C-alpha positions as CSV (number, residue, x, y, z in Angstrom):
1,M,-24.2,25.0,20.8
2,K,-21.9,27.9,21.7
3,T,-21.9,30.9,19.4
4,P,-18.5,31.4,17.9
5,T,-16.4,34.5,18.0
6,T,-16.3,35.8,14.5
7,E,-13.6,38.0,12.9
8,I,-12.5,38.9,9.5
9,D,-9.0,38.3,8.3
10,A,-8.2,41.5,6.4
11,R,-5.0,39.9,4.9
12,Y,-7.1,37.7,2.7
13,S,-10.1,40.0,2.2
14,S,-11.1,42.7,-0.3
15,P,-10.9,46.3,1.0
16,G,-14.1,47.1,2.8
17,A,-15.2,43.5,3.1
18,V,-17.5,42.5,6.0
19,A,-17.1,39.3,7.9
20,T,-19.4,36.5,6.9
21,E,-22.0,36.1,9.6
22,W,-22.2,32.8,11.5
23,D,-25.8,32.2,10.4
24,E,-24.7,32.2,6.7
25,T,-21.7,29.9,7.4
26,R,-24.0,27.5,9.3
27,R,-26.5,27.5,6.5
28,V,-23.7,26.3,4.1
29,L,-22.9,23.5,6.5
30,E,-26.5,22.5,6.9
31,T,-27.2,22.4,3.1
32,A,-24.0,21.2,1.6
33,E,-24.4,17.8,-0.2
34,L,-20.7,17.0,-0.4
35,F,-17.7,17.5,1.8
36,W,-14.0,16.6,1.5
37,I,-12.3,15.2,4.5
38,C,-8.5,15.3,5.1
39,T,-7.0,12.8,7.5
40,V,-3.3,12.0,8.2
41,R,-1.8,8.6,7.5
42,A,0.5,7.0,10.1
43,D,3.6,8.1,8.0
44,G,2.4,11.7,8.0
45,R,1.1,11.8,4.4
46,P,-2.4,13.4,4.0
47,H,-5.4,11.5,2.7
48,L,-8.3,13.4,1.1
49,T,-11.6,11.9,0.1
50,P,-15.2,13.1,-0.5
51,L,-18.1,12.1,1.7
52,V,-21.6,13.2,2.7
53,A,-22.1,14.8,6.1
54,V,-24.9,16.1,8.3
55,W,-24.8,19.2,10.5
56,L,-26.8,18.6,13.7
57,D,-26.7,20.3,17.1
58,G,-23.5,22.2,16.4
59,A,-21.4,19.3,15.1
60,L,-20.7,17.8,11.7
61,Y,-21.3,14.0,11.3
62,F,-20.2,11.6,8.7
63,S,-19.9,7.8,8.3
64,T,-17.2,5.4,7.1
65,G,-16.5,1.7,6.9
66,P,-14.0,0.0,9.2
67,A,-11.8,-1.0,6.2
68,E,-11.6,2.5,4.7
69,Q,-8.3,4.5,4.8
70,K,-9.9,7.5,6.6
71,Y,-11.0,5.2,9.4
72,V,-7.5,3.7,9.8
73,N,-6.0,7.2,9.8
74,M,-8.5,8.4,12.5
75,L,-7.5,5.5,14.8
76,A,-4.0,7.1,15.1
77,N,-4.9,10.8,14.7
78,Q,-8.3,12.2,15.5
79,N,-7.6,15.6,14.0
80,V,-9.5,16.2,10.8
81,L,-10.4,18.9,8.3
82,L,-13.7,18.9,6.4
83,V,-14.2,21.3,3.5
84,T,-17.3,22.2,1.4
85,G,-18.0,24.9,-1.2
86,R,-18.2,25.7,-4.8
87,N,-15.7,25.3,-7.6
88,D,-16.2,28.9,-8.8
89,W,-13.8,31.9,-8.5
90,D,-16.4,34.7,-8.2
91,H,-19.4,33.0,-6.5
92,G,-20.3,31.2,-3.3
93,L,-18.9,30.5,0.1
94,D,-16.2,27.8,0.8
95,V,-16.2,26.6,4.4
96,S,-13.6,24.5,6.3
97,V,-14.2,22.8,9.7
98,E,-11.3,21.9,11.9
99,G,-11.7,19.6,14.9
100,K,-11.3,16.1,16.4
101,V,-13.4,13.2,15.5
102,V,-15.4,11.3,18.2
103,R,-17.1,8.0,17.4
104,V,-20.9,8.0,17.8
105,T,-22.4,4.9,19.3
106,D,-25.4,6.3,21.2
107,E,-28.3,4.7,19.4
108,N,-30.7,7.6,20.0
109,L,-28.3,10.0,18.3
110,L,-27.7,7.5,15.5
111,R,-31.5,7.3,14.9
112,R,-31.7,11.1,14.7
113,L,-28.7,11.1,12.3
114,A,-30.3,8.4,10.2
115,Q,-33.4,10.5,9.9
116,E,-31.4,13.6,9.0
117,W,-29.5,11.7,6.2
118,G,-32.8,10.4,4.8
119,A,-34.4,13.8,4.9
120,K,-31.4,15.7,3.5
121,W,-31.1,13.5,0.5
122,D,-34.8,12.9,-0.2
123,G,-34.8,9.4,1.0
124,R,-31.8,8.2,-1.0
125,W,-29.8,7.4,2.1
126,Q,-31.8,4.9,4.2
127,W,-30.2,3.7,7.4
128,G,-31.2,1.4,10.2
129,V,-29.4,1.4,13.6
130,G,-27.8,-1.5,15.4
131,D,-24.8,-2.4,17.5
132,G,-23.6,1.2,17.8
133,A,-23.5,1.9,14.0
134,L,-25.7,2.6,11.0
135,R,-26.9,-0.4,9.0
136,D,-28.0,-0.6,5.4
137,E,-30.6,-3.1,3.9
138,G,-27.8,-5.4,2.8
139,G,-26.4,-5.7,6.4
140,G,-23.5,-3.3,5.7
141,Q,-22.1,-1.3,8.6
142,A,-21.2,2.4,8.6
143,L,-19.4,3.8,11.6
144,V,-20.4,7.3,12.5
145,F,-18.1,10.1,13.7
146,G,-18.9,13.6,14.9
147,V,-16.7,16.6,14.7
148,E,-17.3,19.5,17.1
149,P,-15.6,22.4,15.5
150,V,-12.7,24.2,17.1
151,K,-12.3,26.6,14.2
152,I,-14.4,27.2,11.1
153,L,-13.0,29.3,8.2
154,S,-15.3,30.7,5.5
155,F,-14.1,32.2,2.3
156,A,-16.6,34.4,0.4
157,K,-15.8,34.8,-3.3
158,G,-16.4,37.7,-5.7
159,D,-16.1,40.3,-3.0
160,F,-13.4,38.2,-1.3
161,C,-13.7,37.8,2.5
162,A,-11.9,35.4,4.8
163,T,-13.7,35.0,8.1
164,R,-12.7,32.9,11.1
165,H,-15.3,31.5,13.5
166,V,-13.6,30.2,16.7
167,F,-15.4,28.2,19.4
């Protein structure tokens, strides 16, 4: 993975604030249990929904079913925004990831991702792999997408700091 260029945006930061280091932003991406994804419908309206995701090898991965609205939206427009953080004013770090989705069908990568999902959520997410997708015990299919970030914004709260990580 490339190391991003990191810079503070003083317009949205407290006086004397210091840019959030990439390692701290990456830690939030690795440990977050919930993300929100924004996709765009064919008529231009946004669609926002929560999901779980895994950070692996410099990309953020998530799954969806082929009948879900976000999947339909991504067929027409691969640009997405994923956001995670805390619902506090004075604590934590909010992080947004901008990029394009790419469907993952490589079964070796899917196996690694299935292991990551299981480990991250203490075994609550159990996936098998088959036909270029994740499979659950009931035979359900989950299509997997990866997002290699183009830009990641982090927003530290309390001592407010807006940081941009560009790849």
